[in-house]
N, C-alpha and C positions, 0 to 999 in steps of 0.2 A: 333204799327202787325197788322192785321191783321189776324186771326188765325179761319181758315175752320172746325168741327168737323168732324168729322164722327164718331159718333156709330153705329151697329152690334155686331150679333153672324155671325158666322161659320155655314155652312152647318150637315159640320164633323171634329164635337171635336175631335177628333182624329191626325186630319191634321194642331192644333197648332201651332206646329215646319213651318212645310211650309207654310203656311196663315202670317206667320210672318216673313218666308224671304221672298218671293211673296212679300209681302209691300215694305220692308227697297229696295229688287230691283227696284221698279218703282217708289217711290220714293227719293232712288240715284237719278238714270236715270230723273228723274225734276229735281233734284237738279240740277246736274252737264249740265244743258241746261239752269239756270238761273231762271225758274219758280217759287224754292219755296226757302224760303230762312230758311228751317230748318221741320224735322217734328218728331214728337214723336210717337209710339205705347205702349198702354198701354192694362193691363186687369186691370178686374175690379177682385176683392182680396175675399177673402171668404162669397162669394155672395153678398158681399154689394153694394147696389145703386139699383137705378130703375131699373128696371127689364127692360121697357120699352125701355130703352136707349140699352139695348143689352149689352154682354159684355165686349164684345172689344170699345177701340177707338183709331183711329188716327185724332194727332193735325200738319197742314198742318198750317204753319207759313210764312207770304207774308209780301212782305215790303208795298204793296200795292193791288185793289182793282184790276188795271193793269194787277201784274205781274198773280195774282189768276185767271184772264179770258184767260190770253194765256195758266195757269195751263188746262183748262179750256179745252179752243182751243184744246190743242195736243190732248186729249183724246176722243173730241168729231171727230178728222177727223179720228179715227178707225185704222188707218193704219200704219206702219213700227214698228218698233222694242216701239213707245207708244204702239199700240194698243197688242203688241205681250205679254209685261207684264200688262199691266191696265188691260185685260185678266184672270191671274195667278188669279188679287186678284177681281177680282168684282163675276168670276165662281166659288166662294167661300162664297159668302155674302149670307148672307139673314139678313131680318130685321133691312133693312139699313135707318139710321135717322141722319141728318147732321145740322148744326148749323153754324152761322156766327158770329165773335166777334172780337173788336177788345179793344186795349186795353185804357184808358180812366182814366181822361182825356185827348182827341185826343193833339196833339202836336200842333193843329192849333187852339187851346180852348183858346179864350181869358178868363182871368178869371178876371173881376172886384174884388179887393181888399177890 
């Protein structure tokens, strides 16, 4: 599996529940269209964690980079329902950071005994 992590803050912290609603709606739409496998949304607790990563973490799980690339293409087209839902999320975000990780060792990794 591949994990696309997004860390961010939101512009108005009073809108935290609306942010969660918007993220979940967009992620559900991506999943319903086969563009991701799953996602989680989490929030830093009690201020613990590196401040440069932001308060919120969205972890998007994809089976491979082809699937992730299709999800990026859907968002980048900026049309239809994908754009409507994506705009509701990114318009609330500030201090965006992202990273890409994978299960290790990879399923294709040859391990010598």
